[in-house]
N, C-alpha and C positions, 0 to 999 in steps of 0.2 A: 317049620322052624323049630318047633319043640320047646318054645318058651312061653310060660303062662304068666299072666299078670297076677301076682300073689293077692289072696284075699286074707285080710286081717281084721281084728276088732279095733275099736278106737283107742284102746289102751296100749296097743302094740308100739314098740319104739321105732318101727319102720317108718311111720308117718313123720315122726320127729326128725329122723335122719334125713328124709327127703326135704323137709322144710328147711333144714340147716345145711343143705348141700353146697351152698355158695360160701360157707365159712371155711375157705381153703387158703393156705399160705402160698403166696406167689413171689417170694423174695428173689428167687433166682431169675425169674422172668422180669420182675420189676427192675433189677439191677441191669439187665440187658437192655431194657427199654430206656433207662437213664442214659446209657452209653449211646444209643441210637439218637436220642434227642440232642445230646451234646454234640455229636458228630454233624448232625444236620444244621444246628446253630452255627457251627464253625465253618463247614464246607458247603452248605447249601445244596444246590442241585446235584453236584458230583456225589455227595453222600447219599442222596435219595437214589440215584442210579446205582450206586455201589450196593446198597442194601436190597434194592429190587433184584439185582443179579444174584446176590447171596441167598435170599429167602424165596424168590420166585422163579429164579432161573431165566429171567428175561433181561436181554441186553438192550438198553436204551441210552442214548446220549441226552444231555440236557435239552438240546433243541428238539427232541422227539417226545418230550413229556406232555406237551399240550396237544389235545385232539384238534385236528384240522377240520375246516369246513368240508374238505373232500371225504374225510373219514365219516363224517356225519351223513353226507349224501349217500355214500356207499351203504351205510347201515340201513337206510330206508329201502334199498334195493334187495336187502337180504332178509327182510321180514315180510310176513304175509299180511294181506288186507284184514283178515279176521283179527289178528293181533292188534293192528292199528285201531280197528273199531272198538275192541275191548278196552284198550288203554284209554281211548277218548271217553268212553262211558264212565270208566273209573275216575278219570280226571274231572269230569263234570260233577260226579257225586261227591268226590272229596273236596272240590272247590266249594260247592254249595254248602256242605256241612261246616267247613271252616269259616266261611263268611259270616255264619251266625255267631262266631266267637269274637268278632271284632268289637272293641269297646272304644268309645270316643273320649277325647279329652273333655274335661268338665270344669266349670267355674260355679262357685256358690257364694252369693253375697250374704254378709252378716250385718250385725249392728255396728254403728259408728263408722260405716264405710269400709269395713273389713271385707276383703275378697280372698277366698281360699279356692284352690283348684288343683288339678293334676293334668299335666301334659302327657299324652300317650303317643310315643313315637317309635317307628321301626328301627331296628339296628341297621347300620350302614352296610356292613359286609359280613356274610356268613359263609362257612364252608360246610358242605354236607358230604358225609362219608357213605359210600354205597359198596357193600361187599362185592367181590368179583373174582377174578382168577378163573377157577373152574366152575364157579357158581353164577347164576343169573337171577338178579333181583330187580326187575324193572319196577315192581310195586314199591320198593323202598325209595326209589327216586321220587315217585309221586308223593309219598308220605312225608318226605323231608322238604321237597321243593314247594309243594302247593301252599302249606301254611306260611312259608316264608314269603311267597309271592303275594298271598292275600294280605299279609301284614304290611307289605309295601317295602320290603328290603330292597335296597337299590342294587346291590351286587351279590349274586349267588354263584359260588363256584363249587364244582363237584370233583371229588377225587374217587377213583375206583381202581383197584389193582388190575393190570392187564393180564392176558393169558401169556403163554410161553412165546407166542409170536409177536407180542408187544401190542396187542389190540384189545380194546374193550368190547365186550359182547354187544352185538348190534341191537338186541332188544333193549339193553340198558341205555344205549345212545339214543335210540328212537324215543324212549320214554322221557329222557332228559330234554330232547328237542320239543316234544309235545308239551312238556311242563314249562318251557321257556328258559331252560338253563343253557346258556351259551358257552360258559367258561368251564372246561372239563380237562382234568389232568389224569394221566396214566400213572397212578401211584397208589400204594396201599400200605397197610401195616403202620407201625409206630412212626416210620419215616414220613408218611403222608400227614399224620397228625402234627408232627414237629414242623413240617413245611407250612401247614396252615397256620400254626400258632405263632411262628417266628418269622415267616416269610423267607423266600429265596429270590434269586435273580429272576426266576420264572414265575413264581407264585407269590403274589402280594399277600401279606398276612391278613387274617380275618379277625372279627370281633367275637365270633362264637362258632363252635363246632358241634354239629348234631349228626346222629346216625349211629347204628349199631355196628359192631365188628367183633373180631376174635379177642382173646385175652390180651394180646399185644396192643391192639387198638384201645381197649378199655383202660389198660394201665397207663397208656400214653395220654389219654384224655385226662385221667386222674392227675398225672404229673404236670400237665400244662395248664390245669385249671388255676386261675389267678392271672396268668398271662392273657388268657382268653376265657370266656365263659363256655360251659358245655351244657348239653341237655340233661344227661343222666349217665350213670354207669350201668349199662345194660349187661345182664348176664344171660345164661342159657334160657331158652324158651320154656314155657310151662302152661299147662291147662289143668284146671280143676273142675270137675263136673259134679253137680249135686243132682241126684236123680231119685225119683220115687217109682212106684210100680206102674206108673203110666208111661214111663220112658220106653222107647224102642231100643232093645239091646244092640241091634245092628247099627243104629245111628250113634249110640254112645261109644261103641267100639271103634267105629270109623273116626270119630272126633278125637279119641285118645290117640289113635295111631297117626292122625294128621300132625300131632305135635311131636310124637316119638320119632318121626322121620327127620326132624330138623337136625339134630346132632345127638351124640352119645350122652350129653349131659341134660338133655331135655327131661322135664319132669311131667308125668301124667298121673293124675289122681282122680279116682271116682269115690265119692261119698254117697252112701245110700243106706237106708234102714231095711231095704228089701234083700234078704239072702237069695231069693230066687233070681232077682234081677242081677245081682252080683255074679252068680254062677253062669247065667246066660251071657253076660258081657264078657266074662273071662273066656268062655268057649269061643265067642265070636271074635275076640281079639286074636286068638291063636289061629283061627280059620282065615281071617282077612289078612293077617300078617304074612301068611305063606304066599299070598298073591302079589305082594308089593315088592318093588325093585330094591329098596334101600334096607334090606333085611338085616344086615350086620349092624347098622346104626340103630334100627328099631330094637333089635335083640338086646343091645347094650343098654339102651334107654329103659326098656321095660324091666330088665333084670336088676338094674341099679337105682333107678329113679322112678319106678312105677309101682302103684299099689291100688288095690280096691279095699276100701274101709267100710266095714259094717258099723253103722252108727245106731244109737238107741232110737233116735227119731230124727226128723228133719231139723229140729231146733239144735241138736248137737252138731249136725252137719254144717249148719250155718256158723256156729261158734268156731268149729275147726277151720272153716274156710276163711273167716275173718282173721284168725291167727296166721294162716298161711299167706294171706294177702296176695292172691295169685295174679299173674299177668292177665290171663284169660279165665273168666268164670262163666260156666254154662249152667243154666238153670233148666234142667229137663224134668220139670215137675208140673203138676196139674194146674197150678195157678202161679206162673212165674212172676207176674207183676205184683202179686201179694208178697211173694218171697223177696222181691227186690227191697222191700222196706227193712229187711233184716241184714242187708249187705252193707258193711262198713268199709271194707278194704278190698279193692279190686281195680286192675288197670282198665279192663273192659268187660262188660257183662252181656251175655248172649241169652236172650229170653225165649224159651219155648223150644219145641222139638224140631222146628225148621229154621233155626238160626245157628248153623254150625260156625265154628271159629273161622274157617277160610273165607266166609262172607265178609268178615271184618278185615281179614288180611288183604283182600283185593279190591272190593267193589262198593261196600255199603256207604262209605264216606268218612266215618270216624278214623282216627289215626291208628296205625298198627305199631307205631314205636311206643312201647308201653313199659312201665316200671316192672322189674323182675326181682326175684329173690327176696320177696317180702317188702320191697321198698314202696309198694302201693300204699303202705301205711302213711307215707308222707310225700310221695312223688305223684305227679299227674302225667297223663299221656302227652306226647308231643302235640303242640297246637299253636295257634296264632300267638298266644301269650309268650311262647318260647322265644319268639323273634321280636318282641316288643320291649321297650324300656319305659319307665314312668318317672316323671319329674314333678315334684311337689311345688306348688305355687302359693306364695304368701304375700298379701298386700295389706298393710296397716296404715291408718291415718293418724294424724296428731291426736284427734279425739280418742281413738282406740288405745293409743299408747298411754294417754293420760288415765284412762279408765282401769287398765290392767297392769300398768308399769310397776306399781308397787309390789304386786305378786311376783312378777318376773325378777325384780331386784332381790326380793326375799329368797327365792329359790337359788339364784346365782350366789348370793352370799353364803347360804347354807353349804353350797358346794365349794366354797373358797375361791370363787372365780370373780374377783373384783372388777376386772376389765369388762366382763360380761355385764355386770350390774351397771357399770359406768356408761356403757353404750346406750342403755335405756335411760338412765338418770339424766344424761345430758339432753336427751330429746324432751324430757318432761320439764326442764327448766324454762321459765317464761322469758321470752326475749323482749 
């Protein structure tokens, strides 16, 4: 392939450029997305079909948008038993992990008969977006559907762009069936997001949309936010590896390449105080990349969004990693659990030499829908909480109002809200 992962020092602007790679202007695409959403709001299914033809080259009528039971049954005949066994193992692990995230409603009694609490309830209806077309992402089905199921969401519908023949990949359909998703639509892009948010004759509108997609999907989610809730605005994938001289350069190179093959905007960064390790990883990346099929994508990712940084020590490496706030953080160091105490911002952390990022992508159990582009500073991975809503509960008695009513009235009057004060004052008057 002839492309090397550049080695720089920590002061080089290359790392800053990669950290800020998502700060791009998308006005032209955003305007196009606005038009697509408006058309779907106005014309519904016919607009969805029109845009599917224009952008995906697939001809579907409104009556063909929903996946039929026959199509699901056919999908099972097209996949092998080893895949079904693997998807069921992943399903079990992901379900077990997310069940630990469940939080109950609670009530807490206080003095004078006061009761405070919180109701925790699932959303009623959600839409999950699974990339498709030429791609196959059955793992994304599980990562979106399982936490929704565990949360107790009543209705889960899935949208995924079909291929040129108007079909959804059988592996995706089987994964959906195994996860218990029965309502599936052949649509993708901004038009699918609009259909979920506003509803059409075929697709009832949802309360929340989750799942990653291309820039059209991301900008559409941004524009419909407020009409519905969304999980996050996911950008290109990224991995940051912190390694010391105990790291295996073969493993480190393989993990960097596993992210580089996602797409041309994927970021791959290695931080290490070991010059010798850096050089060995650099050579190993070039060697392994020559053997991989997605070489053009890898070459673009490594050339534009990849770097090996020589740090003064591990402390500086952790400081840089916390600034980057990576989607995936791998700790290939002698004591990764001790290093974990230094991690402040990361979507998911992989500890030790035998915890490669693909383990989290597919099978371990934690969710692989993660904050990107530095948003791990304030976003969390997709999880059960994503599909829950909370309602505060307040119950006061006459005794409680008498005790604190004066304070409430004072605060209301300071804010100039006389009716607020009066609502409390009337209850304090002796009958």
